[in-house]
N, C-alpha and C positions, 0 to 999 in steps of 0.2 A: 438678775437673780432668776434662776430656773424655778418655775412654778411647781408647787407640790401637786402630785397627781391624786385624784380621788378614786378610790376603789370601792364601789358600792354594789351590793347584791340587791338588784331591783326586785320589788315586790310584784307578785303576780297572782298568788293563789286566791286572794279574797276579793279581787276586783270583779265587779259585775258590770254588765254593759247594756242591760235591757230595761231597767226600771226607772231611768231618768226620761220621762216622757216630755216631748216638746209640745208646746201649745201654739196652734196657729202657724206652724212653720210651712214653708213652701217646698221643701225638699230636704234631702240628707245625703251624707256620704260617710266615709269611714277613714280613720287615720291610717297612716303607714309609718308607725314608729320605727326608728332605725336602731333602737337598742334592744329589740326583742320583747318589749312590753306588750301585753295584749292590747289590741287596737280598741279605740273608743269611737262612738258615733260623733259625727259633725252635723249639727242641725243648722239648716239654712233658712233664713227669713228674707223674703224679697221686700225691698223698700224703694220708695220714690223720692226720698229726701236724704241727702248726705248727712250723716251724723245721727240718723234715727236709730234708737236702741229698742229693737222689737223682740229680742230674745225672751223666751219664757219657758221655764222648766218646772216640772212637777216630780217630786220624789215620793215613792210609795214603799213602805217597808214590806219585807217578804216574810218576816217571822216576828216573834216576841209579842208582848202585851203592852198596850199604850197606857198612859200617854207617852208619845215618842218625842225625843229631842233631836232636831235636825240641825246639825252643825254644817253650815255652807262655807265653802272656801272658793277663792278665785286664784287663777294662776298669775303671779306677779312676774312680769317680764323683766323687771329691774333686778330682782334678786333670784329669779328662776326657782321660786318656791311657792307653796300653797299658803295664802294669807287669808285670815278670817274675814268673811263677808257678813254673815248674820247668823243668829241662832233663833230657830223657830221651834215652838212646842205645839204638837197637835195630836189628835187621836188616830188619824188615818193617813194623812199626806201633808206635804209642804210645797208651796209654789213660790218661786221667785221670778219677777218679771222686770221689764225694762232693762234687759241685760245688754251690755256692750259686747263686741266681738272679743272673745277670750275663752279660756278654759274654766270649767266649773266642776267642783267636787263636793259631795255631801257625805257626811258620816251620820248614820242613824243609830241612836241608842234607845233601848226600850225603857220601861219603867224601872227595871232593875239596873239601869246604867250599863247594860251589856250592848256592845256594838252588834247590830243585826245586819247592817248592809253598808257598803261603800260603793258609791256610783260616781262615774266621771263622764263628762260630755263637753264638747266644744260648741260654741255659738258663733255663727258667722252671719252678720247683718250685711246682706248683699244688696247694697243700695246703689241706685243709678239715677242721675239727674241730667237732663239735657236742656239747652236753650238753642233757639234758632233765630237767625236774622238774614235779611236779604236786601239787595240794592240793585237798581237797574243799571245796566251798562250796555252801550251800543244799542239803545232803543228797546229792542225786544229780547235782550239777553239779561239774565239775572245772575248775580254772584250770591251763592248760598254759603253761609258759614254757621258754625255751631260750636258750642262748648259741651264737653262730655265729662262728667265727674262720676267716678264709680269706685266702690270699695271692692273691686274685682280681684284683689290679691289678698290672701289670707295666710297668716303664718301661725302655725302651732308648734309645740315643742314636745320632745320626749318628756313624759310627765315625771316630775320629781316624786320620789317615794313619799308615802305618808310618814307621819312622825314615828321615829324609833326613840322612845323616851328612856332616859337614864334613870334607873331606880336604885334603891339601897343595895341591891344584889348585883348591880352591873359591875363587871370587871373592866377597869380602865388601865391602859399602859401607854406611857409616853417615853420615847427613846430618842437619844441624841448621839450623833457621831460627828467629831470635828477635829480639825488640825488647829492647835493653839499653843503658844509659847509659854503660857502660865495659866493654870486652871483654878487655883484656889481662891481667886477673887471673883469668880463667875457666880451668877445666880440664874436659876432656870425656872420658867413659868409655863403654864398652859393657859390659854385664853379661849373662853367659850365664844359662841357666835353672837352677833348683835341681837338676833331674835330672842336670845335668852338673857339679854342684859349685859353681854360681854363679861361674864364672871372671870376673875383671874385667880388661878390656883398656884400657890407657891410650892414648887416641887423641891427646890434646894436653894436656900438663901446664901448670900455672901456671908462667910464666917464672921465678919465684923458685926453684922446685924444681930447675931445671937450670942454676943459676948466673947467671941474668939477674935483673934487677930484678923485684920482685913485680908491679910495674906499669911499663910502659914506653911507653905511648901512651894517648891519650884517645879512640881510635876508638869509634864506637858501632855497635850492631846486628850481627846475624849473618844473612847472606843465602845460604842453600843451601851451608853449610860441610860438606864431605864428606870422609870418610876411607876409604881402600880398601886392599885387598891388592895391587891391580894397581900396578906401579911408576908413580908420578906425581910431582908436584912436592913441594917441601919448604915447610912453613909455619913462619915465624919471626915471631911477633907483635911482636917488638921491632925487627926490621931487615928490610926497611924498615917504617915505622910505617903500617899500613893504616888507612884511615878506617873500614872495616868489615871483618868477617871473611867470606870466601867462597872458593869454589873447591874443588878436589879434590886430596887430598894423601895420600902414603904415608909421609912422613918429617916430622920436626919439629925445631925448635930450631936453634941456630947450628952444631951438629955433624951435621946431617942424620940424626938418629937414626931408624932404621926403627921403625915400629909393630910390636910383638911380638904376633902373632895366634896363636902356637903353642898356647896353652892351650885353644883352641877345637877343635883337631883331635879328631875322634871325637865331638863333641857333636851332638845331634839338633837340626837347625835347625827341625824341625816341632814341637818341644816348647814348651809354654806357659811363660812366665816371662821372656822376653827383655826387656831394659830398657836405657834410656840414662840417664846421670847427668851433671849439670853441677855442678861445684864453683865457688862464688863466694867466693874467698878473702879479698877485701878488702871492707870495709863501705862503706856509703853509696851502693850501686848499686841501680838499679831496673830490672827486666826480667822478661820472660815468654817462655817457649818457645811458638812459634806453629806449629811443624811438626817432625816427626821421622820418619825413614824408615830401615829396616834391610832390606837385600836380600842374598840368597844365590843364587849360580848355580854350576853344575858340582858339585852335591852328589852323594854316592853314594846311589843309589836302592836301597831295600830293599823287595822285594815290590811294585814299581811305584810307590813313593812319588815325589813330585815332585822333580825335580832343580833347580828354581828356586822360591824362596819369597820373598815380600816382605811386610813389615809397614809400614803407613803410618798415621800419626795423623790425617791430614786437618787441617783448620783447627782449632787449639786456642788457648787463652790460659791458660797455666799458669805461675804466679809462680815465678821462680827464687829460691831461698832466699839471702838476703844474708848475707855473712860466714860461710860454711859451707865448711870444708875437710876434712871427714871424710865417710865413706860414710853415717854415721848421720844427719848433718844436711844433706848435699847433696841437691839436688832430684833425684828419681828418677822416671822416667816408664815405668811398667810396661806391657808389651804384654799386653792382656787375652786370656783364652782366647776363641776365636771363639764368638759366640752360636750358630752352627750346631752346635757341639759341646756346648754347655752346656744346650741346651733339650731336656728329656726328651720322648720320644714314648711316650705311655702308652696301653696297651690294657687293657681291663677285661673280665673274664669275668662271666657272669651266674650268680648263685647262687639256686637255688630250693629251698624247703623242702617237705617232705611229712610230715604227721602221719598215722599209720595207727592207727586205733582207733575204738571206738564213739562216735557222737554228736558228732564234732568239727565245730564250726561253720565254721571257716575253716582247712582243713588246710594251706594254704600260708603261713600267718602264723607269725612267730617266737613270738608270744604270742597264745594263743587260748583258747577254752573248749570243753569237751565237756558236753553237756546230756542229760538224760533217761537217765542211765546205769542199766543193769539191776542188780538185786541181785547181790552178789558182787564179785569182783576184775575190774577193767577195766585192761588194759595198753595203753599208748600207746608207739609207736615213731616216732622222728624220724630222717629221712634227709635230708641236704643233697646236692644235685646241682649241681656247678659246671661250666659249659660255656663253651668259647670255640671259635667256628667248629665244626669237626668233632670236637673233643676234648671228651669228657665224663668228669668225675671225680666219684666218689661217696664221701661220708664213711662212716665206720663208723657203724652204726645206734646210736642212744642210746635207752634204754627207761626208762619210769617207769610206776607203777601206783597205783591207788586202790582201796579196798574200800568198797562201799556196802551198808548194812544198813537194811532197811525195817521199820517196825512193822506189826502187823496189828491194826487198830482195829475194835471192835464197838460199835455204838450201842445194842444191846439189842433186844428184840422189839418189834414194832408194838403200839400200845395204843389202846383205845377208852374215853370218859368223857362224862360228860354235861356240858352247858353249866354254867359257873361252878364246875366241879370241878377241883382241882389235880392235876398230874401231875409226876413227877420223872424226869428223863432223866440217865443216867450212862453214860459210855463206859468201855471197858477196852482193854488191850493196848498202851498208850503211857504216857508220863510226864505230859504235860499235855494238856488237852482244851479246845477252843474250839467252841461251838455257834453256829449262826446264829439269827436271829430273836430275839436278846436273851436266849437261854436260858443259865443258868449251870449247869455240870456239878454234879449232885448236889443242886441247890436246887429245891424245888417251885415251880411257876408255874401260872397258870390260862390255858389256851389259849382264844383267842376264837373259833377256828374250826378245822375240820379242816386239818391242814398236815403237810408232810414236813419234818423237822428233820435237818440235816446236822451231824455232829460231825467236826472235824479233830483228830486226835491227833498229837502231836509227840514223837518219841523223843529221848533224850539227845544223839544225834548230829545232830539237826536234821531228820531225815527225817520225813515226814508220811504219813498215810494217812487216808482218810475212809470214813464209813459213814452210812447214812440210817435213820431210823425214822419210821413213819407214825403220827400221832396223829389219830384220827377223833373229831370233836366233833359230837354229835347236836343237833337242834332248829334249827340255823341252817345255811343253805346259801349257797354263793357265787353270787349272782345278778349278771348283767351286763346293763346297759341298752344296751350298745354305745357306740361312740365319739360324742363331740359332733359335731353336723353344722351346716353352714352352707348355706342355700338362698336362692334369689332369691324375691321376693314374687310372684303369678300362677303357684308351682312346688310339686309334691307331695313329701312325705317319708314314709318308712316306718320305724317303730320296731319292733324285735324284740328281746325279751329272750332270755337264754341262761343255762344252769346249773340250771334247774329243769324241772318238768313243765308247769305252767300259770302264766300271767302275767296280772296285772291292772294296767292303766295308769290314771293320773289324767287329768283334763282331757278325758275322753271319747275317749281314744285306744284303738283296738283293736289288740292285738298282731299285727304282720305285715300290717296293712291301711293303705294309703296315705291321707294326709289333707293338707289345705292349711293350714299355719299362717299366721296373719295378722300375727303379731309374734313377737319373740324371747321364748322362754319355757323354763323348766326342767320336764321331765316325769319322773315317778317311776314305777317298776315294782316290784311285789311278786311274787316267784316262790315257788311251793310245790312241794316234791318229793313222791315217793310216800309218804314217811314223815310228811308233814304239816309238815316243817320249812320255814321260810320265810326269805327274804332279800330285801333291797331294794337298789336302785341308782338313779341318776339320770343323765339325759342332757340337755344344753343344745342346743336348736335355735335357731340364730341366723338371723333373717330379714333380708335386705339389700334399698329404695326404688329399683329397676333404673335403670342410667345411661341418659342420653339423649345420643346423638352428634349434634353439629351442626357440619358442615363448611362453611366459607365461603372467600372469596378476596378479597384486596386488589388483585388484578390482573385484567386482561381474560383471559377463558378461551379466546381464540382469537387466532391470529396466525401469522406466518411462522416457518420453522425457526429454532431458537435462542431460541424463546419461553421466557421465565422467568416463572413464576407463583408468587406468594406466597400461601400458604394461611393461613386463620384457624381457630381452634378455639373454639366457644362451647358445648362439651359440659357436661352437668350430671351430678352424682352419680358422678363417676369420678375415679380417681387415677393412671391411666396411659393413654397415648394412642399409637397406632401409625398412621403414615401410610404407605400404599403408593401411589406416584405413577403407577403404570401404565407407567413407562419402565424398569422393572427396579430402581429405587432405592426405598429405604424410610427411615423416620425414626421413632424411638421417643423418647418423653419423658414426664416426670411433670409438666411445666409446661404448664398449660392456656393460658398466654399466649404460648407459643412460636409463631412464624410461619415454619415451614420453607418452603423454595422447591424447586420442581421445574423442571428444564431439559429442553426438548423439541426435539431436533435434526432429527427426521424428520417429514414430513407424516403425518397420521393422526389418529385419535380415541383418546384415552387416558382410562381410567376411574380416578379418584383415590378411594381408600377410606380413611376415618378410622374406626378401631375404638377406642371408648372403653370402659374396663374399670375395675371397682372391686376386682378380684382374684377375684371370684366370678361376677358377671354382666357382660355386655357388650352394646354396641349399635354399629351401624355407620351411617355416612352417606357419600354419594358424590357426586362431581361429574364432569363430562366436560370434558376439554381438547381443543380441536380445533386442529391445526396445518395451515395452508393452504400448499400448495406455492407457491414463487416463480413469477411469470409468466415466460414465455420472453422473451428479448430480441427486439426488432423494430428492424431497421436498414434505413433507406431512403436510397439515395445518388442525387443528381441526376446527369445526364449532360451538362449544359450550364449555364454561368452567364455573365452579361454585366456585367463590372465597368466600366461606363462612367459611373458617378456619377449615374444617373438615379433612384437610390433603389429600383430594381426589379431583383431578382436580381443584386445587385452582388457577392455573396460566395458562395464554395463552402463548403457545410457538409453534414454528414451528420445526418439526422433519427434520433433515438434514443428508444427506449422500453425501460424496465426495464433500463437500463444505468447502471453506477456510474462507469465510467472508459473513456476511449478515447484512442488515439494514432494519428495519421494522418501518413503520409509521402507527399509528391508528388514525382514525377520527370518529366523531359521525355522526349521520344521517344528520346533517346540514353542514357537511364538516369541522367542527372545529377540529383542531389537538388536540388529547388527550395526546399522548405520542409517543416518538421515542426511539427505543432501537436497539442496534447492538451487535454482538458477537454470537458465535456459541451456547452459553448456556444462552443467555439472554431471558427474558420473561416479561409478564405484569401481575401484581397482581390485576388488576381492580381498581387501585387507580390513582388519578391525583393530584400531589402536596400533597400527604398524605391523600387526601379525597377520600371516597368511590364513585365510579362512579355509575350512575343509571343503573338499569337493562335495557336490550334492545339489539338491534343489532348494532354492530360497524363494521366499514369497515377498511380494511388494504390493504397496498401495500408493496412490498418488492423488494430488489435488492440483488441477491446472486452471488458470484464469485466462480467457480468450481476449482478443482485441475488443470485442463488444461488451466486455465486463462480465460475461456469464462464467460460471464455474462448472468444471467437469471433474468427477472423481472416477477412479478405476483401480483395478487390482489384477495381479497375475503372478506367474512364477517364472523363474529363470534358473537354468542349470549351470553350475560352475564346474568347468572341466579344465585341468591344468595340462594333461598329456595330449 
């Protein structure tokens, strides 16, 4: 069923926005209604407890004589309407407190029961709570976690209009349009909103209820059938028998019974929940409501509410229940609450966290870590700050702490042994010990050379500490031959040992003296220290057969601008190649068969360089590319021609050199165009449309394009003579 649309003229003229004063608030904002209604204040209270209702508003009348009656309303998000909150009587002002987050409205009446003011404001309790917890991990690292609860999101709504009350002078009209196969057994009703007690108004009964036959004609369809409070005609579906129902009526039946609208007096026409009902009392009918309208005028305005309201369904197709003579089964078409009123407008505050304490990695994250904590107790404090526009609220701080206890590990004193003699290393000060270099705590081993051994001791709480011990082993020393080297063939290399006092190399090498290796080889050095202890090491010198770069071309190496040259590569003993084309471009490849191209747009001489490399050694080869400038255009025009058919000078044409295109236009002395021709070999035979042209002087202009793309224009005259 397509919902009925609500068409409301929203009140604006009597709303005031400055006399609802907040008490003890922390900040404020303003609404951004989407329906064009004047905006109202949003008062914000900061709180540190979720669920705290701290809102407090004071209303002060601006005119009239007291005592005043303050009618307070709250915005009901279930019905999207203003609902009664409280009634206060006072001489100067009224205050309501302990308010939840919502919208609030007050109507102030003076002693004469005249409304003096209508104020509206929204209350936002911006509450934030945090908790903090911590636990040790990895000895001196702590895992920090928190919970954050905040009412940082607030939804308000386009305000429903104040009451527009139905009075004895209110004009009401209810209209129906429907497709139906039999209409004399139908009954029509208007149903008021639940806020008014859901009064039911009989607009047109089934004829059987008022003493007529339950069906008395076979007319079809309903076409704009309206019922009104304004005195109008009488409808009797039995006499005469209409072919369809339509028109506007205020009475019904053979007795001209007036429609009784009295139960609607005092109802709020702006309240949601208005409906129309159709009773289809006799079976075997088929029909659907296609349109319904409810309109009110001359309403009693409260605080500037509209005096006219209309509800229209638009085009619908809603099945009318067949054989239904009770409210429970009859078709009812409910007027929906306006989407303007039901769509929330949500604003959201920004909540940021800050951990305060040592070693916190990400102090603004809810869950984070603290690392590298010092021995002893470390305390961490978490504070949440929630902000919206200029209002800033802060939670109560939440604290948590951890206690770090470090062991003091001792690896023992440094030791000296001879080669092949065992040594035992034992740590102290912790619970378990782990040594590097394959040593087991308390187990003897034979060190191969002087070395520093590090022990890591771990306490029961997982905290660790380290200490070192130096074990000096005599008779062998750590000699280094240096890193392996790679050199090109026809290139010197120098080998130098370290870690001893003197060095002896094999293969005739002298320590620190350059030599030229002829092939790849491994060289060994023996070093001796002042104590006569020796050590050896090796180094590999790899010799690389130097590459040969060979640059060639599959194309001519000279030409006009736009010259494209394809290059070839016949290099040897290389695995990477780089071409620089001399025109600012380059090309690199590992494929010796690649044939890259260079494009040369400007005249000049370009040096192309190929660099061939094997990763260590390289060679270069180069070529020159010469770009020749385009020759200039040469245009020669005759000043006379004799088209008399003697085979001599019979046509007018322009002699061209270095030209790729030309267009010529010839006019007579009066400026009339005679002929246009184009093309390098085009000419004029002195005829126009096959007819001989008169002798005399003719004028021409031309546009020519040269080989280099430049354009030249010119003009002149030529004399046509036939004799």
